[in-house]
C-alpha positions in Angstrom: -2.9 -27.9 1.7 -0.2 -25.1 2.3 -1.2 -22.5 5.1 -1.8 -19.0 3.8 1.4 -16.3 3.5 1.9 -12.7 3.3 4.0 -11.1 1.1 5.8 -7.9 2.1 7.6 -6.1 -0.2 10.0 -2.9 0.5 11.6 -0.8 -2.0 13.5 2.2 -2.7 12.9 3.8 -6.2 15.9 5.4 -8.0 14.9 8.9 -8.2 16.7 9.2 -11.8 14.4 6.3 -13.2 10.8 7.2 -12.1 9.5 6.2 -15.5 10.9 2.6 -14.9 9.4 2.7 -11.3 5.9 3.4 -12.8 6.6 0.6 -15.7 7.2 -1.8 -13.3 4.5 -1.1 -10.8 2.1 -0.9 -13.8 3.4 -4.5 -14.9 3.8 -6.1 -11.7 0.3 -5.3 -10.0 -1.7 -7.9 -12.6 0.8 -10.4 -11.9 0.3 -10.2 -8.3 -3.4 -10.2 -8.7 -3.4 -12.8 -11.2 -1.5 -15.2 -8.9 -4.5 -14.6 -6.2 -3.0 -11.8 -4.2 -5.2 -10.0 -2.2 -4.1 -6.4 -1.2 -3.7 -5.5 2.5 -1.8 -2.2 2.2 0.5 0.1 0.1 2.6 2.2 2.1 4.8 5.3 1.9 7.5 5.3 4.6 7.2 8.1 6.8 10.2 7.6 9.1 12.9 5.2 10.0 13.4 4.4 13.7 15.9 1.6 12.9 17.3 -0.2 10.0 18.0 0.5 6.4 15.5 3.1 5.1 13.0 2.1 2.2 10.6 4.4 0.5 7.8 2.2 0.1 6.0 -0.9 1.3 3.3 -3.4 -0.2 1.9 -6.2 2.2 -0.5 -8.8 0.2 -2.2 -12.1 1.1 -1.7 -15.1 -0.9 -3.6 -18.6 -0.6 -0.1 -20.2 0.0 3.7 -19.4 -0.1 4.0 -21.8 -3.1 1.7 -19.1 -4.8 4.2 -16.5 -4.0 7.2 -18.4 -5.2 5.5 -19.6 -8.3 4.7 -16.1 -9.5 8.1 -14.9 -8.8 9.5 -17.9 -10.9 7.1 -17.1 -13.6 8.3 -15.9 -17.2 5.6 -13.2 -16.7 7.6 -11.9 -13.7 11.1 -12.5 -15.1 10.0 -10.1 -18.2 9.7 -7.4 -15.2 13.4 -8.0 -13.8 15.2 -5.7 -16.0 12.7 -2.8 -15.3 13.0 -3.5 -11.6 16.7 -3.3 -11.5 16.7 -0.1 -13.5 13.8 1.4 -11.3 14.7 0.5 -8.0 18.3 0.8 -5.9 16.8 -1.5 -3.5 14.0 -4.0 -3.1 13.1 -6.7 -0.5 10.7 -9.3 -1.3 9.9 -11.6 1.7 7.4 -14.2 2.3 5.7 -14.4 6.0 3.5 -16.5 7.8 1.5 -16.3 11.0 3.4 -17.0 14.2 
């Protein structure tokens, strides 16, 4: 059995495409929840001390890293990619495990 994993997403919305941002978020949340995601936090980045700035972050726990990999490889998620690309200037999708 795989150990639990945490999904961390940082993103910078395209200010000229806020409707696409809304469409992506409305579409991706059910996909994440349907794959067993358990929300930990949704955050608005307040300040950047060091590194590349992002405007928002999402942290969700999953039963395994395989579950995260499968959801991002699914046809359901693939249908959201054009909207994601239009709505965000940058997005980092990371899988983390306890150290």
